[in-house]
C-alpha positions, 0 to 999 in steps of 0.5 A: 500500500502506497501513501501519497498526498495528492492535490486536486486543483483546477480539475486535475490531480497532482502528486504533492508528496510520496511517503512510502510503501507500507507492507503491514497495517502498522507501517500503513498507520505510521505513514498515514499519521506522518502524511496527516501531520505533514498536510496539517503543516503544509496547508497552514491550517490552524488546529484547536486544542480542546484541552483533553475534552472527550471527542465524540466517536465517529458513530456518535457523530454519524448518529447526530448528523443523521437526525438533522432534517435540514439546516437553515442559515437565518440569523440575518433574516431573524434580525431583519424581520424584527426591524421590519416589524419595529418599523411597522411594515408588519401591518402590511399583511403581505408575506411576499413584501416581507420576503423581498424586503428582507432578502434584498437587504441581506443580499442586494442582488438581482431578482433572479439571484434573490429567488435562488437565495430565498430557495436555498436558505429559507426554503421559499420557492418564489418564481421570478415572474411572480416577483416581476408581477409583484414589483409592477403591482407595487409600482402601479399602487405607489404611482396611483397613491403618489398621484392622488396625494399630489392632486389632493394637496394642490386642490 
């Protein structure tokens, strides 16, 4: 059994360092340990010393991971939802408006990327054409409201 460190970059494998050939399981373990230590130093990654804290076994970790239904990264959304409510926008009973405001503030990207962002991080499947229709509806309502406010003020 040969122990070799390989790097995969730009779709290609490149041999970085060869540690030797093991003839027994004990030799393989020793070479493997050398290789891991070399990778740790070579990659420049920092390791955390937990000071003797018991580490979970692989079976315990697998069991814990198997119980996870999904992961949602929503810290930003939780904060922005509180701000949205404190500003008073929550009086507008429109989930689409909330999703768009929160998504566009936290990730000010295109409307197309906004749909992907909402789908990936918040499991909200909003079609791009629905966003465009909604924006048109907002614009038309805002224009009518602004026009009515201007016309009534000048009278």
